[in-house]
C-alpha positions as CSV (number, residue, x, y, z in Angstrom):
1,X,-9.6,-18.6,-2.5
2,X,-8.7,-20.3,-5.5
3,X,-5.2,-21.9,-6.0
4,X,-3.1,-20.1,-7.7
5,X,0.6,-20.6,-9.8
6,X,2.8,-17.9,-10.9
7,X,2.5,-16.8,-13.9
8,X,6.4,-15.7,-15.0
9,X,9.6,-17.4,-15.0
10,X,12.0,-15.4,-13.2
11,X,15.7,-15.6,-11.9
12,X,16.3,-15.6,-8.2
13,X,17.3,-12.8,-6.5
14,X,21.4,-12.5,-5.8
15,X,22.5,-13.2,-2.1
16,X,23.2,-9.8,-0.3
17,X,25.1,-9.1,2.5
18,X,24.4,-6.2,5.5
19,X,25.6,-5.9,8.9
20,X,23.0,-5.7,11.4
21,X,23.1,-4.5,15.4
22,X,21.8,-6.6,18.0
23,X,21.7,-5.9,21.4
24,X,24.4,-3.4,20.8
25,X,27.2,-5.5,19.1
26,X,27.3,-6.3,15.6
27,X,27.2,-9.4,13.7
28,X,30.3,-10.4,11.8
29,X,28.4,-11.2,8.5
30,X,24.6,-11.3,7.4
31,X,23.7,-13.1,4.2
32,X,20.0,-13.1,2.9
33,X,19.0,-14.9,0.0
34,X,15.2,-14.8,-1.2
35,X,14.2,-18.0,-1.9
36,X,11.9,-17.6,-5.0
37,X,10.2,-21.1,-4.9
38,X,9.2,-20.5,-1.5
39,X,8.8,-16.6,-1.4
40,X,10.4,-16.2,1.9
41,X,13.8,-14.8,2.9
42,X,16.7,-17.0,4.3
43,X,19.0,-14.9,6.4
44,X,22.2,-16.6,8.0
45,X,23.8,-14.8,10.9
46,X,27.2,-14.9,12.0
47,X,28.6,-14.2,15.4
48,X,32.0,-15.4,16.0
49,X,31.8,-19.4,15.5
50,X,27.8,-19.2,16.2
51,X,25.9,-19.1,12.8
52,X,22.2,-19.1,12.8
53,X,19.9,-19.7,9.8
54,X,16.2,-18.4,9.6
55,X,13.9,-18.7,7.3
56,X,10.8,-15.9,7.0
57,X,8.1,-16.7,5.0
58,X,6.4,-13.5,3.1
59,X,3.0,-15.2,1.8
60,X,2.0,-18.1,-0.5
61,X,4.4,-18.7,-3.4
62,X,1.3,-19.6,-5.7
63,X,-0.7,-16.3,-5.1
64,X,-0.6,-15.0,-8.3
65,X,-1.5,-16.7,-11.6
66,X,-1.7,-15.7,-15.3
67,X,-4.9,-15.0,-16.6
68,X,-5.0,-13.9,-20.0
69,X,-8.7,-14.0,-20.9
70,X,-9.6,-11.9,-17.7
71,X,-6.6,-9.9,-18.3
72,X,-7.3,-9.1,-22.1
73,X,-10.6,-7.2,-20.6
74,X,-8.4,-4.4,-19.1
75,X,-8.7,-1.1,-19.9
76,X,-5.1,-0.6,-21.3
77,X,-2.7,2.6,-20.5
78,X,-2.1,4.6,-23.0
79,X,-0.8,3.7,-26.2
80,X,3.0,5.9,-24.8
81,X,3.2,3.7,-21.6
82,X,6.6,2.3,-21.6
83,X,6.7,-1.7,-21.3
84,X,8.1,-1.7,-17.8
85,X,4.2,0.1,-16.8
86,X,2.8,-2.3,-19.0
87,X,4.5,-5.1,-17.0
88,X,3.4,-4.1,-13.7
89,X,-0.1,-2.8,-14.4
90,X,-0.8,-6.5,-15.5
91,X,1.2,-7.8,-12.8
92,X,-0.9,-5.6,-10.4
93,X,-4.0,-6.4,-11.6
94,X,-3.7,-10.2,-11.4
95,X,-2.7,-10.1,-7.6
96,X,-5.8,-7.8,-7.1
97,X,-7.9,-10.7,-9.3
98,X,-6.3,-13.5,-7.2
99,X,-7.1,-11.9,-3.5
100,X,-10.5,-11.2,-4.5
101,X,-13.4,-13.8,-3.5
102,X,-15.2,-13.6,-7.2
103,X,-18.6,-14.3,-5.6
104,X,-18.4,-11.9,-2.2
105,X,-16.2,-9.4,-3.2
106,X,-14.1,-9.9,-0.1
107,X,-10.3,-8.6,-0.8
108,X,-8.0,-10.4,1.5
109,X,-4.9,-8.1,2.1
110,X,-2.9,-10.6,1.4
111,X,-1.6,-14.9,1.1
112,X,-0.4,-14.9,4.1
113,X,-1.5,-15.7,8.0
114,X,-2.2,-13.0,9.5
115,X,-3.1,-11.3,6.5
116,X,-5.7,-13.1,5.1
117,X,-8.2,-10.4,6.4
118,X,-10.1,-7.8,5.0
119,X,-9.4,-4.5,5.7
120,X,-11.7,-1.5,4.2
121,X,-9.1,0.7,3.3
122,X,-7.2,-1.7,1.6
123,X,-10.0,-3.4,0.0
124,X,-11.6,0.2,-0.7
125,X,-8.6,1.2,-2.9
126,X,-8.6,-2.1,-4.7
127,X,-12.2,-1.3,-5.6
128,X,-11.3,2.1,-6.8
129,X,-7.9,0.6,-9.0
130,X,-10.4,-2.0,-10.9
131,X,-13.4,0.7,-11.3
132,X,-10.3,2.6,-12.6
133,X,-8.8,-0.4,-15.3
134,X,-12.5,-1.0,-16.3
135,X,-13.7,-4.1,-14.1
136,X,-16.5,-2.4,-12.6
137,X,-18.2,-5.6,-11.9
138,X,-15.3,-6.7,-9.2
139,X,-15.5,-3.0,-8.0
140,X,-19.3,-3.0,-7.1
141,X,-18.6,-6.4,-5.4
142,X,-16.2,-5.4,-3.1
143,X,-18.4,-2.2,-2.1
144,X,-21.2,-4.7,-1.5
145,X,-19.0,-6.7,0.8
146,X,-17.3,-3.3,2.6
147,X,-20.9,-1.6,2.9
148,X,-22.4,-5.0,5.2
149,X,-19.6,-4.7,7.7
150,X,-19.7,-3.4,11.2
151,X,-16.8,-0.8,11.0
152,X,-17.1,0.4,14.0
153,X,-16.4,-2.9,15.5
154,X,-12.7,-3.7,14.4
155,X,-9.9,-2.5,12.0
156,X,-10.2,-5.9,10.1
157,X,-12.7,-8.3,9.4
158,X,-12.9,-12.2,8.1
159,X,-13.6,-13.6,4.7
160,X,-17.4,-13.8,6.2
161,X,-17.2,-10.3,7.2
162,X,-17.1,-10.7,10.9
163,X,-15.1,-8.6,13.2
164,X,-11.3,-10.2,13.8
165,X,-10.2,-9.2,17.0
166,X,-6.9,-7.7,18.0
167,X,-6.7,-4.4,16.2
168,X,-9.7,-1.3,17.5
169,X,-11.5,0.1,14.3
170,X,-9.8,2.8,12.5
171,X,-10.7,6.1,11.8
172,X,-10.7,5.9,7.7
173,X,-12.7,2.8,7.0
174,X,-16.0,5.2,6.3
175,X,-14.2,7.4,3.9
176,X,-12.6,4.2,1.9
177,X,-16.2,2.8,1.9
178,X,-17.6,5.5,0.3
179,X,-14.7,6.6,-2.2
180,X,-15.0,2.9,-3.7
181,X,-19.1,3.4,-4.4
182,X,-18.1,6.3,-5.7
183,X,-15.5,5.0,-7.7
184,X,-17.7,2.5,-9.0
185,X,-20.6,4.2,-9.8
186,X,-23.0,3.4,-7.0
187,X,-25.1,5.6,-4.8
188,X,-23.5,5.9,-1.1
189,X,-24.9,7.1,2.0
190,X,-22.6,8.6,3.9
191,X,-21.8,6.9,7.3
192,X,-21.1,9.3,10.4
193,X,-17.8,7.5,12.2
194,X,-15.7,9.3,14.4
195,X,-12.1,9.6,13.3
196,X,-10.6,11.6,16.3
197,X,-9.2,9.5,18.8
198,X,-8.6,6.6,16.6
199,X,-6.1,4.4,14.9
200,X,-4.7,5.5,11.4
201,X,-3.2,3.8,8.9
202,X,0.1,3.0,10.9
203,X,-1.8,1.5,13.7
204,X,-0.6,3.5,16.4
205,X,-3.0,5.7,18.3
206,X,-2.0,8.5,20.4
207,X,-3.6,11.7,19.0
208,X,-5.8,12.8,15.9
209,X,-4.4,12.1,12.5
210,X,-4.1,13.5,9.3
211,X,-4.8,10.4,7.4
212,X,-8.2,9.4,9.3
213,X,-9.2,13.5,8.8
214,X,-8.8,13.3,5.3
215,X,-10.7,10.0,4.5
216,X,-13.5,11.4,6.7
217,X,-14.0,14.7,5.1
218,X,-12.9,16.7,8.0
219,X,-13.4,20.6,7.1
220,X,-10.6,21.8,9.4
221,X,-7.9,20.2,8.0
222,X,-5.6,23.4,7.4
223,X,-6.3,24.6,11.4
224,X,-5.6,21.2,12.5
225,X,-2.6,20.2,10.6
226,X,-1.2,23.0,9.0
227,X,2.4,23.3,10.0
228,X,4.2,27.2,10.0
229,X,6.2,26.1,7.1
230,X,3.0,25.3,5.2
231,X,2.9,21.6,5.4
232,X,0.9,19.0,6.5
233,X,1.8,17.0,9.8
234,X,0.7,13.7,10.9
235,X,-0.9,14.6,14.2
236,X,-3.4,17.4,14.6
237,X,-1.8,20.7,16.3
238,X,1.4,18.9,16.7
239,X,3.9,20.2,13.5
240,X,6.8,18.2,15.3
241,X,4.9,14.9,14.5
242,X,6.5,15.2,11.1
243,X,5.1,15.2,7.9
244,X,2.7,12.8,6.6
245,X,2.6,10.9,2.9
246,X,-1.2,10.1,3.5
247,X,-1.5,14.2,2.8
248,X,-1.5,12.9,-0.8
249,X,-5.2,11.0,0.0
250,X,-6.3,14.9,0.0
251,X,-5.7,14.6,-3.8
252,X,-6.7,11.4,-4.8
253,X,-9.1,9.6,-3.6
254,X,-10.4,12.3,-1.5
255,X,-10.3,15.5,-3.9
256,X,-10.0,18.9,-1.7
257,X,-8.5,21.3,-4.3
258,X,-7.9,24.3,-1.4
259,X,-5.4,21.9,-0.4
260,X,-3.1,21.4,-3.1
261,X,-0.9,23.8,-2.3
262,X,0.0,22.3,1.2
263,X,-0.3,18.7,-0.2
264,X,2.0,19.7,-3.1
265,X,4.9,21.1,-0.5
266,X,4.6,18.1,1.9
267,X,4.8,15.5,-0.7
268,X,7.9,17.1,-2.6
269,X,9.8,17.4,0.4
270,X,9.1,13.9,1.2
271,X,9.7,12.8,-1.9
272,X,13.1,14.5,-2.0
273,X,14.1,12.4,1.1
274,X,13.3,9.0,-0.8
275,X,16.2,6.2,-1.3
276,X,16.4,3.7,-4.0
277,X,13.4,1.7,-3.4
278,X,10.9,4.4,-1.8
279,X,9.7,6.1,0.9
280,X,8.5,5.3,5.0
281,X,4.9,6.2,5.4
282,X,5.7,9.5,7.3
283,X,8.6,11.4,9.0
284,X,8.0,10.7,12.4
285,X,7.5,6.6,11.4
286,X,8.8,4.8,14.4
287,X,9.2,1.5,12.4
288,X,12.8,1.8,10.9
289,X,14.5,2.7,7.7
290,X,12.2,0.2,5.7
291,X,10.5,1.7,2.7
292,X,7.1,0.8,2.3
293,X,5.6,0.2,-1.1
294,X,2.2,1.5,-0.7
295,X,3.3,5.2,0.6
296,X,5.6,5.2,-2.4
297,X,2.6,4.7,-5.0
298,X,0.1,6.6,-3.3
299,X,2.7,9.5,-3.3
300,X,3.3,9.1,-7.2
301,X,-0.2,8.9,-8.1
302,X,-0.9,12.1,-6.3
303,X,2.2,14.1,-7.6
304,X,1.2,12.9,-11.1
305,X,-2.4,14.6,-10.4
306,X,-0.6,17.6,-9.4
307,X,1.5,17.5,-12.3
308,X,4.4,16.8,-10.9
309,X,5.3,13.7,-13.3
310,X,9.0,14.0,-13.1
311,X,8.9,13.4,-9.5
312,X,6.1,10.9,-9.7
313,X,8.4,9.1,-12.4
314,X,11.1,8.8,-10.1
315,X,8.8,7.0,-7.1
316,X,7.8,4.5,-9.7
317,X,11.2,4.0,-11.0
318,X,11.9,3.4,-6.9
319,X,8.9,0.9,-6.8
320,X,10.2,-1.0,-9.6
321,X,13.5,-1.6,-7.5
322,X,11.1,-2.7,-4.8
323,X,9.3,-5.4,-6.8
324,X,10.4,-8.7,-6.7
325,X,11.9,-10.7,-9.8
326,X,7.9,-11.9,-10.3
327,X,7.0,-8.3,-10.4
328,X,5.4,-8.6,-6.7
329,X,5.4,-5.9,-4.7
330,X,6.5,-6.5,-0.9
331,X,4.8,-4.7,2.0
332,X,8.6,-3.3,2.9
333,X,11.8,-3.8,1.5
334,X,15.3,-3.5,3.0
335,X,16.4,0.2,2.6
336,X,19.7,-0.9,1.3
337,X,19.4,-4.3,-0.7
338,X,16.0,-3.9,-1.9
339,X,14.8,-7.4,-0.4
340,X,11.6,-8.1,0.8
341,X,10.9,-7.8,4.3
342,X,7.5,-8.3,4.5
343,X,4.5,-9.6,3.7
344,X,4.5,-10.0,-0.7
345,X,2.5,-9.7,-2.5
346,X,0.2,-6.7,-0.7
347,X,-2.9,-5.8,-2.4
348,X,-2.9,-2.0,-1.1
349,X,0.5,-1.5,-3.0
350,X,-0.5,-3.2,-6.2
351,X,-4.2,-1.6,-6.3
352,X,-2.1,2.1,-5.6
353,X,0.6,1.1,-8.4
354,X,-2.5,0.8,-10.8
355,X,-3.8,4.1,-10.0
356,X,-0.4,5.7,-10.3
357,X,0.0,4.2,-13.5
358,X,-3.3,5.1,-15.2
359,X,-2.9,8.6,-13.6
360,X,0.5,8.6,-15.5
361,X,-0.6,7.1,-18.6
362,X,-4.5,7.4,-19.3
């Protein structure tokens, strides 16, 4: 990957305070600062007279640079798109450009140790976003890379296409590759890939998951996942597993019109519970209360496609609040302060932001 510099002069985030529980006791004070130049989170925790300072890197600080010539080739948003939408659109495209190898089509999930791998799901979404923005050549190179992977071997791959140990194959990879090929205008031979019993995007097993079923084209989604209230649960046959924002995928990019009524009710209910900075992946999410930017953006994309523009715009406003001053989308942010708490920027989130904006202002 090429070395890149930040494009926009920004102001640093103000220090924010929070109270955090630890081992059943509460800290006397917690202060956090987003360190702009280092793209890191500095946390100062005080327990009585003890003071702890930690600095947590969120990604490479020079992960994005301006490229006016490349950006000028993008298909623009509609003439009525507001200035904030254009800014997010341009910044998101630059992030995707920075994380994509122009020669091979390998898309790194983020410029950070542990994320410098290719997940078929993430890279497929980037290809769909590039195609929507008019970069068909980039989209096709990504598809070419993805079609050379042994997707049954692992969940992620290195930049050369070799499987990376540590995370088992997930049940949505083949579907995302096929969707990317379709968006790029390439023929795609469906690859039969099992989805039942495999991890989904939340990367924790223990059932048959809605996200995998949608991506794999299962014809039995209503029978397996519909709840008595006519919504879509995360785990097959288990309404108590909670509603899953991945229901949105049955609208975009895997349109299943017969499921739209179920999806609409599911997404509107999840959107109604969002906070200032977006939503968590699903009702049954066990990873805390911090919102995720990718589910927030993909829910906005599909709600916009369903004609629920007001709710889609509200989610996009929450996504804007979750962005750093430089316009970068973290994987997650603190639910109370909006301070980044994970990898920044995340390609997957920026790809869905591009797609949501194009749906809102085509």
